[in-house]
N, C-alpha and C positions, 0 to 999 in steps of 0.2 A: 412915892410916884406911883400913879394908876396908869398901865399898859393896856392897851388889849391890841392882839395879835390874831389875824385871820391867817392861820398857817394850815389849816385842816387839808389843805390839797396837798402841801409837801408831806405833812404827817401821814397821809393816808401812802403816797407812793411809797416812804421808809418801810412803811409797816406790810406792805404788797411785800417788799425784797425779803424781809424778817420779822415774825414777830415781837413785837416789842421795841423795834428799831425807830420807829414813828414817837413814840414816850421819850427814848432816848434823845431824838431829836428836838424836840419842844424843850427838854430839860436842859440841852445846852446853849439852847437860844437864852432860856432865861437865865441861866447863870451869867451869862455874856451881859445882858442888859441890867443884873444885879451889880455887878461888875462894874460898868460904864455908869453907875448910879451911884456907887461908893468912891471911884476913882476916874472921872472922865477924862482927865490928862493923859490916862495910860494908853489909849490905842495910838496906833503909827498916824502920825500928822500928814494929811494929805495935800490940804492945800492950807493958805492962813488961816481958815477957820473949820475946816472938816477933819475928822478923823477917820479912821477904819480898825473896827478889831474882827480878827479871825474866830469862828466856831468850831471849838476842838472836835476833830474826830468827824466833821463834814465840811463840804466844798461850800461856805459860805462865810461870806463877813459882811459887817453891819457898820454900814456908813453913817456918821453922826456929827453932830457940830454941839459945841458948847459954848454959849455966851451966857455971863452973868450966871445965875442959878438954873438957867433952863437948857436941858437936853434933848435936842431935836433929832430923832432917829428920819433919816432919808430913805433909806433902801437896806432890806436885806439881800444881797448880792449873791448868787450863784456864781461862784468862781470859775464853773469849767464851760459857762456857756458864754461869756465874755470876758477874754483873757483881756488882762489889763485895765479892767473895771476898777 
């Protein structure tokens, strides 16, 4: 699966906080996406067709759906900005 993520804004934010943290952020996002690809039903079921997987060490969740062999990413959610998202 090919995934293109434009996450430079968040990476830059974390990199300004601590050198290397931006790369850690991208690494954690990539780990979650790899896990979703390998085990798509592992995320917490939110609705009948949507699931959420939390990103370790960062306040983000990935909202996605699984239909047949297609995983669709809906959002990279900042869980501190919109509680209950």
